[in-house]
C-alpha beads as a LAMMPS data file, in Angstrom:
LAMMPS data file: protein, C-alpha beads

86 atoms
85 bonds

1 atom types
1 bond types

-500.0 500.0 xlo xhi
-500.0 500.0 ylo yhi
-500.0 500.0 zlo zhi

Masses

1 110.0

Atoms # bond

1 1 1 45.725 -332.443 -15.293
2 1 1 48.992 -330.616 -14.727
3 1 1 49.417 -326.917 -14.104
4 1 1 52.607 -325.071 -15.035
5 1 1 55.782 -326.877 -16.050
6 1 1 57.055 -328.490 -12.874
7 1 1 59.861 -330.445 -14.554
8 1 1 62.381 -327.855 -13.372
9 1 1 61.029 -327.609 -9.830
10 1 1 63.401 -328.956 -7.212
11 1 1 61.549 -329.446 -3.946
12 1 1 63.252 -328.612 -0.685
13 1 1 61.105 -331.187 1.105
14 1 1 58.778 -334.006 0.092
15 1 1 55.759 -334.956 2.185
16 1 1 53.829 -338.112 1.322
17 1 1 50.340 -338.105 2.854
18 1 1 49.102 -341.081 0.823
19 1 1 46.243 -342.876 2.551
20 1 1 45.331 -339.900 4.738
21 1 1 41.999 -338.114 4.437
22 1 1 41.037 -334.504 5.137
23 1 1 42.066 -332.691 7.224
24 1 1 45.336 -334.588 7.728
25 1 1 47.075 -333.707 4.412
26 1 1 46.398 -330.001 5.040
27 1 1 47.458 -330.256 8.686
28 1 1 50.694 -332.090 7.882
29 1 1 51.474 -329.667 5.039
30 1 1 51.029 -326.749 7.449
31 1 1 53.461 -328.338 9.898
32 1 1 56.013 -328.967 7.157
33 1 1 55.747 -325.433 5.743
34 1 1 56.096 -323.938 9.217
35 1 1 59.644 -325.293 9.441
36 1 1 60.617 -324.131 5.941
37 1 1 62.090 -320.839 4.766
38 1 1 60.317 -318.374 2.455
39 1 1 60.816 -319.434 -1.161
40 1 1 61.438 -323.100 -0.400
41 1 1 59.288 -325.678 -2.209
42 1 1 57.250 -328.449 -0.597
43 1 1 56.246 -331.384 -2.776
44 1 1 53.038 -332.765 -1.295
45 1 1 51.745 -336.178 -2.378
46 1 1 48.085 -336.954 -1.646
47 1 1 45.571 -339.675 -2.427
48 1 1 42.541 -337.837 -1.007
49 1 1 40.516 -336.531 -3.994
50 1 1 39.323 -333.658 -1.789
51 1 1 42.886 -332.347 -1.788
52 1 1 42.278 -330.916 -5.271
53 1 1 40.040 -328.308 -3.631
54 1 1 41.588 -328.230 -0.148
55 1 1 45.248 -327.602 -1.023
56 1 1 44.694 -324.620 -3.377
57 1 1 42.391 -323.008 -0.774
58 1 1 44.947 -323.742 1.948
59 1 1 47.793 -322.095 0.011
60 1 1 45.704 -318.989 -0.739
61 1 1 44.740 -318.605 2.926
62 1 1 48.350 -318.932 4.066
63 1 1 49.828 -316.624 1.444
64 1 1 51.844 -319.394 -0.213
65 1 1 52.073 -320.019 -3.975
66 1 1 50.811 -323.172 -5.614
67 1 1 53.550 -323.736 -8.188
68 1 1 51.946 -326.751 -9.817
69 1 1 49.501 -329.617 -9.547
70 1 1 49.699 -333.033 -11.146
71 1 1 46.382 -334.878 -10.863
72 1 1 46.999 -338.511 -11.724
73 1 1 43.518 -339.644 -10.711
74 1 1 44.233 -341.787 -7.674
75 1 1 47.159 -339.568 -6.641
76 1 1 47.724 -335.837 -6.662
77 1 1 51.074 -334.082 -6.390
78 1 1 51.259 -330.422 -5.374
79 1 1 54.284 -328.128 -5.390
80 1 1 53.896 -325.333 -2.846
81 1 1 56.289 -322.423 -2.508
82 1 1 56.320 -321.015 1.013
83 1 1 55.272 -317.401 0.959
84 1 1 55.538 -314.574 3.414
85 1 1 52.281 -315.574 5.146
86 1 1 52.011 -317.578 8.350

Bonds

1 1 1 2
2 1 2 3
3 1 3 4
4 1 4 5
5 1 5 6
6 1 6 7
7 1 7 8
8 1 8 9
9 1 9 10
10 1 10 11
11 1 11 12
12 1 12 13
13 1 13 14
14 1 14 15
15 1 15 16
16 1 16 17
17 1 17 18
18 1 18 19
19 1 19 20
20 1 20 21
21 1 21 22
22 1 22 23
23 1 23 24
24 1 24 25
25 1 25 26
26 1 26 27
27 1 27 28
28 1 28 29
29 1 29 30
30 1 30 31
31 1 31 32
32 1 32 33
33 1 33 34
34 1 34 35
35 1 35 36
36 1 36 37
37 1 37 38
38 1 38 39
39 1 39 40
40 1 40 41
41 1 41 42
42 1 42 43
43 1 43 44
44 1 44 45
45 1 45 46
46 1 46 47
47 1 47 48
48 1 48 49
49 1 49 50
50 1 50 51
51 1 51 52
52 1 52 53
53 1 53 54
54 1 54 55
55 1 55 56
56 1 56 57
57 1 57 58
58 1 58 59
59 1 59 60
60 1 60 61
61 1 61 62
62 1 62 63
63 1 63 64
64 1 64 65
65 1 65 66
66 1 66 67
67 1 67 68
68 1 68 69
69 1 69 70
70 1 70 71
71 1 71 72
72 1 72 73
73 1 73 74
74 1 74 75
75 1 75 76
76 1 76 77
77 1 77 78
78 1 78 79
79 1 79 80
80 1 80 81
81 1 81 82
82 1 82 83
83 1 83 84
84 1 84 85
85 1 85 86
């Protein structure tokens, strides 16, 4: 499953949380986004299947925009644009 066309997305930062389980991917994404500027894109790589629910909820709560998701089964890639939230 892929949302939106992410082929033209150029991430500002890439965070690989492969092998980590909830809540660590969300926690590490929050730390990474905290140091980024509004409008910059974080590419987040996860292997925790729970991330498919956790990351979209996380971005909504923070006021960020989930640009795209690529669910490859054993791996999920999220592109998150930092918003004006926290």
